[in-house]
C-alpha positions in Angstrom: -90.4 -17.6 -49.9 -88.3 -20.6 -48.9 -84.5 -20.8 -48.8 -83.3 -23.9 -50.6 -79.8 -25.1 -50.1 -78.0 -27.3 -52.7 -75.3 -29.9 -52.0 -74.0 -31.4 -55.3 -71.5 -34.3 -55.4 -68.1 -32.8 -54.5 -66.3 -35.1 -56.9 -68.5 -34.0 -59.9 -67.5 -30.5 -60.8 -69.2 -28.8 -62.6 -72.3 -30.5 -61.2 -74.1 -30.8 -64.5 -77.3 -29.4 -66.1 -79.7 -30.8 -63.5 -78.1 -28.5 -60.8 -78.5 -25.5 -63.1 -82.1 -26.4 -63.9 -83.1 -26.8 -60.3 -81.4 -23.6 -59.2 -83.2 -21.7 -62.0 -86.5 -23.4 -61.1 -86.2 -22.4 -57.5 -85.5 -18.7 -58.4 -88.2 -18.6 -61.0 -90.7 -19.7 -58.4 -89.8 -17.0 -55.9 -87.5 -18.9 -53.6 -83.9 -18.3 -52.7 -81.1 -20.7 -53.8 -78.1 -21.2 -51.5 -74.8 -22.9 -52.1 -71.6 -23.3 -50.1 -68.3 -21.7 -50.5 -66.6 -25.0 -50.2 -68.3 -26.4 -53.3 -66.8 -23.5 -55.4 -70.1 -22.7 -57.2 -71.6 -19.4 -57.9 -74.8 -19.8 -60.0 -76.5 -16.7 -61.1 -78.7 -15.2 -58.3 -77.7 -17.7 -55.6 -76.4 -16.8 -52.2 -73.1 -18.3 -51.2 -72.4 -19.1 -47.5 -69.7 -21.0 -45.6 -70.5 -24.7 -45.2 -70.7 -24.3 -41.5 -73.5 -21.7 -41.8 -75.6 -23.7 -44.3 -77.9 -25.3 -41.8 -78.9 -22.0 -40.3 -79.3 -20.4 -43.7 -81.9 -22.6 -45.4 -85.3 -24.2 -44.9 -84.8 -27.2 -47.2 -81.8 -29.0 -48.5 -81.4 -30.6 -51.9 -78.7 -33.3 -52.4 -77.6 -34.2 -55.9 -75.5 -37.3 -55.4 -75.4 -40.6 -53.7 -75.3 -42.0 -50.1 -72.0 -40.3 -49.4 -73.5 -36.9 -50.3 -76.5 -37.7 -48.0 -74.0 -38.4 -45.1 -72.5 -35.0 -45.7 -75.9 -33.4 -45.6 -76.7 -35.2 -42.4 -73.6 -33.8 -40.8 -74.3 -30.2 -42.0 -78.1 -30.0 -41.6 -79.5 -32.5 -39.1 -78.7 -30.5 -36.0 -80.7 -27.6 -37.6 -83.7 -29.9 -38.3 -83.6 -29.0 -42.0 -85.4 -31.6 -44.2 -83.4 -33.0 -47.1 -84.5 -34.1 -50.6 -82.2 -36.7 -52.1 -81.8 -36.9 -55.8 -79.8 -40.0 -56.7 -76.8 -39.4 -58.9 -74.7 -42.1 -57.2 -74.2 -45.8 -57.8 -76.5 -47.1 -55.1 -78.5 -44.2 -53.7 -80.2 -46.1 -50.9 -80.7 -42.8 -49.0 -81.7 -40.8 -52.2 -85.1 -42.1 -53.3 -85.8 -39.7 -56.2 -84.5 -40.2 -59.7 -83.2 -37.2 -61.7 -86.2 -37.4 -64.0 -88.4 -36.8 -61.0 -86.3 -34.0 -59.4 -88.4 -31.0 -60.3 -91.7 -32.6 -59.4 -90.3 -33.8 -56.1 -88.8 -30.4 -55.3 -92.2 -28.8 -56.1 -94.0 -31.2 -53.9 -91.5 -30.8 -51.0 -91.9 -27.0 -51.1 -95.7 -27.4 -51.2 -95.6 -29.7 -48.1 -97.0 -32.6 -50.1 -94.1 -35.0 -49.5 -93.9 -37.1 -46.3 -90.9 -36.5 -44.1 -89.3 -39.4 -42.2 -86.9 -39.0 -39.3 -83.8 -41.2 -39.5 -82.2 -41.9 -36.1 -78.6 -40.7 -35.6 -76.0 -41.6 -33.1 -73.8 -39.5 -30.8 -70.3 -41.0 -30.5 -68.0 -39.7 -27.7 -64.3 -40.7 -27.4 -62.9 -40.2 -23.9 -59.2 -40.4 -23.9 -56.9 -41.4 -21.1 -55.3 -37.9 -21.2 -58.6 -36.3 -20.4 -59.4 -35.1 -23.9 -63.0 -35.7 -25.0 -64.2 -35.6 -28.6 -67.8 -36.0 -29.8 -69.1 -36.7 -33.3 -72.6 -37.5 -34.6 -73.2 -40.1 -37.3 -76.1 -41.3 -39.4 -74.8 -44.8 -40.4 -72.3 -46.3 -38.0 -69.4 -46.1 -35.6 -66.6 -48.6 -36.1 -63.7 -49.5 -33.8 -61.2 -51.4 -35.8 -57.6 -52.1 -36.7 -56.0 -49.6 -38.9 -53.2 -50.4 -41.4 -52.1 -53.7 -39.8 -54.2 -56.8 -40.4 -54.5 -58.4 -37.0 -57.1 -59.0 -34.4 -58.0 -56.4 -31.8 -59.3 -57.1 -28.3 -62.4 -55.1 -27.4 -64.7 -55.0 -24.3 -68.3 -54.0 -25.0 -70.9 -53.0 -22.4 -74.6 -52.0 -22.7 -76.0 -49.8 -20.0 -72.9 -50.7 -17.9 -73.5 -54.5 -18.2 -70.7 -56.5 -19.8 -71.8 -58.0 -23.2 -68.6 -59.8 -24.1 -64.9 -59.3 -24.9 -64.5 -59.5 -28.7 -61.4 -60.8 -30.5 -62.1 -59.6 -34.0 -61.0 -57.2 -36.7 -63.3 -54.7 -35.1 -66.8 -53.9 -33.9 -69.6 -52.0 -35.8 -72.4 -50.2 -34.0 -75.0 -49.3 -36.6 -78.3 -47.3 -36.7 -81.3 -48.7 -38.6 -80.1 -46.5 -41.6 -76.6 -47.9 -41.3 -77.8 -51.4 -41.0 -77.8 -51.7 -44.8 -74.3 -50.4 -45.1 -71.1 -51.7 -43.6 -73.2 -53.6 -41.0 -74.9 -55.6 -43.7 -71.5 -56.4 -45.4 -70.3 -57.8 -42.1 -73.3 -60.1 -41.6 -75.3 -57.8 -39.4 -79.1 -57.6 -39.3 -81.3 -55.3 -41.4 -83.3 -53.0 -39.1 -86.3 -51.2 -40.5 -85.8 -47.4 -40.4 -88.7 -46.7 -38.1 -87.4 -49.1 -35.4 -85.6 -47.5 -32.5 -82.6 -49.8 -32.2 -78.8 -50.1 -32.5 -76.9 -53.2 -33.9 -73.6 -54.4 -32.5 -71.8 -56.5 -35.2 -68.3 -57.9 -34.8 -66.1 -57.9 -37.9 -64.5 -61.3 -38.6 -64.8 -62.4 -34.9 -62.3 -65.2 -33.9 -65.1 -67.3 -32.3 -67.9 -69.6 -33.2 -70.3 -68.0 -30.8 -70.0 -64.2 -31.3 -73.1 -63.0 -33.1 -74.7 -59.6 -33.9 -76.8 -58.1 -31.2 -79.7 -55.6 -31.4 -80.4 -53.3 -28.4 -83.0 -50.5 -27.8 -82.2 -47.0 -28.9 -82.3 -46.0 -25.2 -79.2 -48.1 -24.6 -75.8 -46.6 -23.9 -73.0 -48.6 -25.5 -69.5 -48.5 -24.2 -66.5 -50.0 -26.0 -63.1 -50.1 -24.3 -59.7 -51.0 -25.6 -58.1 -52.8 -22.6 -54.9 -51.3 -21.3 -53.1 -54.5 -21.8 -54.1 -54.7 -25.5 -51.6 -54.0 -28.3 -53.4 -50.9 -29.5 -50.8 -49.2 -31.6 -53.0 -49.0 -34.6 -56.7 -49.1 -33.5 -59.0 -46.4 -34.8 -62.5 -45.1 -34.4 -64.4 -44.3 -37.6 -67.8 -42.5 -37.8 -69.7 -42.7 -41.1 -66.5 -43.6 -42.9 -65.1 -40.0 -42.8 -64.2 -39.1 -39.3 -61.3 -41.1 -38.0 -59.4 -40.9 -34.7 -56.8 -43.2 -33.2 -57.7 -45.1 -30.0 -55.1 -45.9 -27.3 -55.4 -48.6 -24.6 -57.7 -47.4 -21.8 -59.6 -45.0 -24.1 -63.4 -45.3 -23.9 -66.0 -45.0 -26.8 -69.6 -44.2 -25.7 -72.4 -44.5 -28.2 -76.0 -43.5 -27.8 -78.9 -42.2 -29.9 -78.5 -38.5 -30.8 -81.2 -36.1 -29.7 -81.9 -34.8 -33.2 -82.7 -37.1 -36.1 -81.9 -36.6 -39.8 -85.1 -35.5 -41.6 -85.5 -36.7 -45.2 -88.3 -36.5 -47.7 -89.6 -40.0 -48.6 -91.0 -41.4 -51.8 -94.1 -43.6 -51.8 -92.1 -46.7 -52.6 -92.3 -49.4 -49.9 -89.2 -50.2 -48.0 -89.0 -53.8 -49.1 -89.3 -52.7 -52.7 -86.2 -50.5 -52.2 -84.3 -53.5 -50.6 -85.1 -55.6 -53.6 -84.3 -52.9 -56.1 -81.1 -51.5 -54.5 -79.7 -54.5 -52.7 -81.2 -57.3 -54.8 -83.0 -58.6 -51.6 -84.0 -62.3 -52.1 -82.6 -62.4 -55.7 -82.1 -65.9 -57.0 -79.4 -67.0 -59.4 -80.4 -69.8 -61.8 
């Protein structure tokens, strides 16, 4: 018997007939269905656990949603090495390769060990504050140091393995994983990095220079971003995966490196470049 955890889209309640069908299918095949208290669901026969305990309570995760739901799953499950099956109910679904029509067959194959699992690199982001406080957050897509509510440039110093890269004058700086390279990093003009490549991208946002360009460094690198003490840092923030936000003061230090545990996801047999063309219209020509 396997324990199957379900994470539906939090903004779609009730989650719809597909959720009910999959829960019923899991139970009818001798497995246990698990949901979280925070989602406010109690399907017949399912076990309900606090969100913080989900990773330790399941063997396989099923996400019914889009990329935002997959980011939530990465936060909850990756440290427990739980593989995740993504069923796309979102607008893009770059991280959720399976369509609703294929959900039951994909879940059956995943439970039978017939689906390949790929490991998506994550990052560990540590904010060291001048007052001695230290905060750490893991992310799947990116960490961004940027101006908050005021539209103005911010001065940032970036180092790789202790070596000065440059001092940016920009709206901000993105550090992205290969998974995150097709998200905010792509919108800011950063490079696309194939998921299996161990690398991080540093991409400035609207840099006030003709020579600042994105930079790709090995996954073994330790990246440090500092807001200089003399900078006007009243409204500079650190954002990880678009949902963890913390203010940064002059002299604070952000350190970014590869996390020790990846996010494990079930993959479809569709080639990566097919997904780029389908989801992001890679190479599309207008006539």
